[in-house]
N, C-alpha and C positions, 0 to 999 in steps of 0.2 A: 313574260308579260310585264313584269316590274321594270325591266330594262327599257322597254319601249316607252312606257310612261315617263320614265326619268329623262330619256332623250327628248321626247316631245316637250316636256316642261322646260328643259334646258334650252332648247331651240327657241321657245317662246320668250324666255327670259332674255336671251341674247338679242332677239329682235326688238324687244322693248328697250334694252340698253342702247342699241344702235340708233333707234328712233329718237331717244332722248338726247343722245350725243349730237345728232343732226339738228335738233331744235336749239340746242345751246349755241350752235355756230351761226344761226340765222340772226340777222339784224332785227332790232326791236323786239327781241324775245329775251326775257330775263327770268331766270329761276330765282325765287325768293324763299326766305325762311318762313316757317309757319306763322310766327308773330306778325310779320309784315303782310302776309297774305290775309290774315284775319283783320288787320288794321285797314287794308284796302277794302275789304268787304263792308266795313262799317263807315268808310269815308263818304264824303259828298261828291266824289268823282263820278262821272258818268261812265260806268263800267258795264260790260255785257259778258256773259259766260262765253268762254272760248276754250272748251275742254278738248283733249286728245284722248278719247276713251281707249283706243287701240294701244296706247302707250301708258295707260293708267296715270295720266297727267291731268290735273285740273288747271283751268286758266281763266284769267280775267283780261279783257281787252279794254284799254282806255280809249273811248270813242274819239276824244279830241286829239290826242297825241299819236295814236296808233301803237303805243307801247303795249306789249302783251306780257302779263305777269303769270308765271307758271310755278306749279309746285307738284312734286311727286305725290300721288295719292296716299301712299303709305306714310309719308311724313306729315301730311295734313291730318290724317286720322289716327296718328300714333297717340297712345296714352302716355301722358307725361308724369 
């Protein structure tokens, strides 16, 4: 039973990594560091949430430019 759980979680992790890799290759999608993401949250830019929950990615979409700022959920919530 343990081996089945390990394989399922490994497959899930691989699909998340593949999805994130695909996001990185798309135009107007930019992964940013935690500090920059937090600065964007506090900025005066018109941003809307644009998350990718299946990939555990949080996102902000700049309504005016169409630029999308992304961060891996584990990096955003990491304890420093």
